[in-house]
N, C-alpha and C positions, 0 to 999 in steps of 0.2 A: 183479676189483677193485671195491670200493665207489666209486660215483661221488661225488666231493667236492662240497661245496656251500659257498657263502658265505651265511650266514643274516642277518647284520646288520652295520651299521657304527655307530661312535660316535666323537665326540659328534655328535648331530643338532642342529639349531637351528630356531627359528621353528616352522613346522608340522612336527610329527613325522610321518615316513613319506612326505614328499613328494620325498625323494631329493635335497634341496638343503641344504647346510650352509655356515656361514661359518667353519668350522675347516679348516685346511689340513694337519693331521696327524691321521690317522684310525686307529682300531683296528678291524680286520676280524675277525669270528668266523665259524666254520663247523664242518663235520664232514667226515670221511673215514674210511677204514679205520683201525682202531686201530694206533698205533705206526708210522705211516708218515710220510714226508716230503711236505709239500704245498708246491708252488711257487706263488707269488702273482704275477699279471701285471696290469699296467695296459695294456689293449690288447694289444700284442705285446711290451711291455717287461717284462722280469723284474724285479720289485721285491725279491724275497728269498724265503725259505722259512721254514716252521714245521713242528713235529713234533706229530702228534696224540698225545693221552694214551691211556690204556687204554680209555677210553669213546669214542674217536674225535673228541673235541673239539679244536679248535685256535684260536689267535688270532695276529694279526700286526699290528704297528704300522708304518705307512708312514713314510717320510721326509716332508719338506715337499713338498706337492703344488701344482702350478700352478693358477691359477683356470681354470675351464672344466669340460667334461664328462670323466668318467673311467669306464672300463668294466673293472671288476675281475673276474678269473676265478682259480680255483684249479685246479691240475692235479696229479695223481699219476701216476707212471710205473712200469710193471712189465710182466711177461710177460702176454700175453693172446692168445687166438685170434680175438677180435673187437673192433673199435674203434668200433662203431656205437652203443653205449649212451651216454647223456648228451647226445645231440643233441635238438633240438626235435621234438615229435611231437604227436599230437592231444590228448594229456592234459596237455601243458605249455604249449599255446598257445591262443589264442582267449579267449572270455569266461570269466572266472574263476568258480569254484564259489561259489554263494551269491548271485550277482547276479540280481536279478529284472528281466526285460526288459519294457519297455512298447512296444506296437505303434506303428509309424509308417510313413508312406508316403515318397515322394520327399522329400529334405531338401537345402536349400541353406543353407549356413552363411556368413553375410555379416557377422558381428559379430566384430571383432578381439578376440583373446584368449579367445574362447568355449571352454568345456569342455562337451562333449556326451557323455553316458554313459548306459548302461542302456537303450538303445533296440533294438527288434527291427524293422529297417527293411526293408520290401519295396519296392524301387525303388532309384534311384541317389542317391548322396551327392555333392554338388558343394561344394567348399570354396573360396570366393572371397576370404576375409578373412585377414589375416596372423595367425600365432601361435595358430591354432586347435588344440585337442586333442580327439581322438576316442578314447574309451576304453570298453572293456567293451560293445561294440555288436555285433550280428549284422546283416550287410548281405547281403541276397539281391539282388544287382545289382552296380553298378560304383561305385568310390570315385575321384573325380577331384580332384586337388590343383592348383588354379589360382592359388595365392598362395604366400607364403613362410613359412618357419618353422613349418609344420604338423607335428603328431605324431599317429600312430595307434598305439595300444598295446592289446593283449589284445582284439583284434576277430576275429570270424569273417567272412570275405569270400567269399561263394559266388557266383561270377561270373555264374550264370544265363545260360549260353550267350553271354557277351559276348566281345568281342575281347580286352580286358584286364580282369582283375579289379580291378587298381589302376593308375590313370593318374597319373603325376607329370609335370606340364606337358604335357598332351595336345595343347595348341595350338601347342607349339614356340616360345613367345614368350620372349625374353630376360628373365630375372628371375623368371618364374613357376616354381614348384616348387623354388626354391633352399632349401637348409637344411631339407629334409624328412627326417623320421625315421619309419621303420616298424619296430616291435618287437613280438615275442611274439604274432604274429597267425597265424591259420590261413587260408590263401588257396588256393582251389580253383575248379574248374569254369569255366575260361575258356581261350581260346587261349594267352594269355600271363598268367603270374602277376602280374608287375609290369613296366610300361612306364616307363622311367626316363630323364628328361632333366633338365637343369639343372646345379646345382653343389652340392657339399658334402652329399651324401646319406648317410644311415646306414640300412642294412638289416640288422637284427640280431635273432637269436633267433626267426625265423619258420619255419613249416612250410608249404612250397609243394608242392602235390601234386595228383594227379588232374586234370591239364590235358589237353585234347583238342581235336580239330579240330571245334569247334562251329559254325564260320562257313560250313561247306560248301565250303571251299577244296579243290581237287583234292589228293589225298594226296601227289602227286609234287612239289608246290610249297608245301605247307603248312609254316609256320615256327612251331612250337610251342616256346615258351621259358619257363623258370622266371622268369628276369629278362632282359629285353631292353633294351639300351642302344643306341638308334638313333643314326645319325650324320647329318652335314650333307648327305650325298649324297641323303637323302630329305627334306630341309628341316627336320630336327630340330635341337634345340640339344644338342650332344654333352655328356655328363657330363664335367666337368673335375676332379672330386674326389669320391671315394666310398669307403665302407667297407661291404663285404658280409661279415659275420662271424658265425659260429656259427649258420648257418641249416641246415635240412634242405631240399634241393631234390630232390624225388623225381619223376623224369621217366619212370618205367618204364611208366606207363599208356598212353603213345603212343610206339611204338618209333622213329619217325623224328624225334623231338624232340631239342633240345639243352638242357642244363641252364643254360647261360648264353651269350649272344652279345653282343659289344660291337663297335660300329662306330665307328672312329676316336675313341674316348674315351681319356682319359688320367688318370693318377694314381688308379687304382682298385685297392684292396686286396681280394683275395678270399682270406680266411684262416679256418681252423678251421671249415669247413663240411663237412657230409655231402652228397655229390653222387652221385646215382644215375642211371645210364642216359643216354640221349640219343644224338645223332649223334656230334659231338665233345662231350664232357661240358663242357669249357670251351673257348670258341672266340673268339679275338680276330681280327676281320676288319677290316683297315685298318692305319693307321700310327700308332696311339697310342703314347705314351711314358709311362714311369714306372709301368707296371702291375705288380702282384705277385700271384702265385698260390702260396700257401705254407700248409703244415701242414693241408691238407685231406685228408679221407678219401673215396676214390672206391669206392663199392660195386659199380658196374659200369663197364666201360670206355667205354660208348657204342658205337654202331655202327662208328665210324671210329677212335676212340682217346680218350685221356684229355684232352689239351690240344693245341689247334692255335693257333698264333700266327703271323700274317702279319708281314712286316718291320716292325719298330718296336723298342721296348725293353720286354721282359717279364722280370721276375725270378721264378724258380721255386726252390722248396726245401722239403724236409720233407714233401712230399705222399706219402701211403701208401694202400694198399688195405686191405681189412678184415682181412687177416691180419697187418698191420703191415709188409708189404714195401714198399720204396720203388719209385716208379713210373718207367718209361721215358717220355720226352717226345718227341713229334713237333713240331719247331720250325718246319719249312717255311721255313727261311731267316731266322727271327727272330734278333735279337741277344739271347742268353740270358745272364743274370747269375746267380751262385749255383751251388750244386751240390746234387744229390740225395743224394750220399754213397753208402755201400755197405750200411749196416745201419740198422735202426730198431727201436724198442720201442713197444709200445702205450701210449697216453696217454689217461687219463680226465680230462675237463675239465668244470668246473661251468658252470651257466648264469651269464651275466654279472650282476654287481651294478652298477647304473648310479647314479653319484653326480655331482652338479654341485657344485663348490667355488666359492664366491663370497665373497671377502673384501673386495671393493671397497666402500668407504663411499659411499652416494649423495650427490650434491650437495645443498646446502641448497635447500629449496623456495623458490618465490616466493609472496608473499601480498599481496593487496590487499583493502581493504574496499569492497564493491560496492553497499551499500545507500545510497539517496539520503538526504540530510539530512532531508527531509520524512517519509519512511517510517520512518527511525530514531527521529525524535521521537515518532511515533505508536505504533510497535510495540515499540521498544527491542530489536528483533531485528536483528542484523548478519549478513549473508551474506558470508563470506570465500571468496575464490577464488584460484587460483594454479596453478602447474605444479610437478611433482615427477617423480621417476623413474617410468616407466610401471609400473603395477600395484603400486606401493608403498603402504604404510599411512602416512597423514599424521596426525600427532598435533598438535592445536591447543592452545595455551596462552594464558591471559589472565594476563599477568605470569609468575609461576612456577607457576600453578595449571593443571593439565591440565583442559580442559573438554570434550574429545571427539576423535573421529577421523573421518577420511574415507579413501576409497580412490581413488587416482589411476587413471584409465582407461588404455587401451592407448596413448593419445597423451600421457599425463602430466597431463591436466587433472583438477582436483579442486575441490570446493566443500564448504562446511560452514556451516550456519546455527545460530547460537547460541540458547540460551534467552533469555528476556527479561532484559536486562542491568540492573544497578543504575545509578542516576543517579550517574555519576562518569566519570573518565577510564579508558580501557582500553588496554592495549598487547598486541596479539596477535602471536604468533610461531608457527612451525610447524617440525616436524622430519619427515624421511622415513625410514621403515624398509623396506628392500627385502624380497623374499620369502625371502631367506636369513637375515634377522634383523639385518642391519647397519643401524645408525642413524647418520645424518650430522649435520652441524652445523645449528643453528637458523637460520631465515630472519631477514632484517631485520624490524623491527617495523612493524606497521600500527597507527597510533594512531587511536583513536575516542573521542569524548566524547559521553556520553548526558546529555540534560537532560530535565526534567519529572518526572512520577511514574512509578513502576515498575509495569507491568501484571502480572497474575498469570498463571501457566502453567495450561494446562488440567488439570483434576483430575476424578476420577470423580464422576459425578452422584450415585452411591450408593456410598460407599467400602466398605461391607459388611465381610465377613470371609471367611476361607478357606471356599470352597464356595458363596459367594453369587454373584449375578449382577448386574452393573451395566454402565453404558455410560460409556466414556471418550471425550469429544468434543474435537476440536481446533478450530482457527480457520482462517481463510483464509490465515494465514501458514504458514511452515514450522515445525511443532511437533515436540517430542519427547514421545511418549505412552508411558508406562511401565505395563506390565501388573502385576496383582497375582496372588496365589495363588488368587483366585476365578475365576469364569467371566466374562470380560470381552468386551464388544462395543465395538469401536473405530469411530469415524467421524472421518476425518482432515479432511474438508471442504476440501481444497485445500492448495497449497503442497507443498514437498518434505518430507514428514513422515518421522520415524523412529519405528518401533514397537519397544519394548524388552522383551525376555523373558528372565527368569532361570529357574532350575530350578523345577519344580512350578508351571508357569504356568497350569494348568487347561485348560478347554475354551473357547478364545477364538475370536472371529470378527472379521475386518477387513472392513467393508462396502464400502470404496472404495479398496483398494490399487491404486496406479498403478505398473505394472512396465515401462512402455514410455517411451522417449524420454530425452533428456539430463536433463530434470527429472523425476525419478521418486522414489517412496518407497523407504525402506530398512527391512529387517528386521534388527534387532540381537539376536543370541543370545549368552548366556553360553556360553563354551567348554565348560562342564559339560553343556550341552544338545547343541550341535552345534559342531564346530570347523572346518568347511570347507564350501564349496559342494557338494562331492561327497557329504559325509555328509548334507546336507539332501536332495539328490536321491534318496539311497537310502531316505529315509523319507517321500517325497512321492508322492502319487497324484492323478490327475485323477478327480474324482467329479462327473460331470455337467458343469455349467458352472463348478465350483469346484475349487481346489487344496486338498488337505488334507495338512498336514505333521504327522506323529505322532512323539511322544517318550514312550515308555511309555504311560501312561494319559492323557497330555496331548495335546491336538490344537489346531492353529491352522488355521482355515479362511479362505482368501482368496476372497471372493465374486467370481464372474464374472471369473476369471483363468485363462488357459491356462498349463499347466505349461511348454509350449514357449516362452512369453514370458519366463520367468525366466532370468536369467543371474547371474554372480558379482557384478556390480556392484549387484545388488539386496540384497546381504547384507553384514553386518559381524559379526565374531566377537571378543569381548573376554573 
């Protein structure tokens, strides 16, 4: 059979391709063998089916979806002598093709909401801040998740003879490691692939393989596991909710290993995985409840058997071997729910398409005018501050006129400094737009009255023309400095400056860009140039002491700035 695929969903919203939409009815499109029936699933829930045309194309429109994460897969069923195709492998996991990696040493990520991508890390990665995303990186060492809400996608983790290639809550502290997601990663060369503690973990679409006894433990006591969920008997924080779905866990490289071991954990779903080899291929040791082992393919039975479950509650069903035959189960006295049945057919399943539905409208932001009366009278520049939904885009209005935007940080704080205001009364309001594109109601108004004469905004000292060179100089206040199509040199001179670039901006240089601290400068790009922080990083390089960002023949040089110092809060896209 041809392995089915889900190639796209629509409608998308806000940032195209980020997997987040504010629409709750989606159309999925994909491919499979011509003139076949495709069953569409959300997790393990069957949504419906579609029929491919003569070219193998199909589409399916969902019903109304709930807010939250969805994992869509497509499956076709028919006769087959092997069911191992379609599972993750070396070519479908790890750093994606076309990504250029930049060398790095040991890395500690302590900025909430940071997105780290495109690094070739020789050493250990420690994540101590919440909601961090690690994507398209190669790590020769260990990755340790010591905070909440972290995500790792499309990474190669080469354990380099470590105990665990990936540690989720290695310190066993309550709250650490919760809501961690590991997807589409190639994990190898450690005693354990993933050490998993905490709550609400998602382990999906990974290739875990080539694990071995690298720590020198005597072979008769070595415990080599693809995924190990330790229990409270060794001082760990047992996993209380987790999904282990559509992974390949290949334990054939070390014959006394187990593909999965769980110690008194509960509510764990192990489904649609390809599990190879081991001692007991799946082993529940302890008295956990609400665990499920279903629809997995076992390539080898393991040294002792397919599944071993101590007393507790474990649901089994639909597990097959590579010929499609349903498997016998050794329960060892466990309470078993469900039935294996008597017959089975081979099923080909697509890689999951992950979509987050978010239709919730953010609350109205707060807004206050923070500039002192004396400073306002002198500069006519007002700094507006407030709170909004974390990571949302805050749009600021003067009356009904949009005057600019700011980005709320991971704690919801935002600030915006106006240009020099006219001598009159002003009424400032703000709205918040979340990452899915939902815009909430406007804030209450912040009233400001400006008196005196209006100062001028900074302008080029030599306006020039396309291809000319000139300097654009700011003041000690927070300025907005807009580039031309010529080759501009910017000097901000202090304040929280915003540097604005449209298409064909030339070969520009910023001499004093400040990327660090709560008060920092901002680069604003037209979306026709860059549309996300990730796209900027893909076009940024460290050139000596400077960062160079390239867009075709145009370049922007940030003098004396480290690439590692830049984060998403330094950028705005309009």
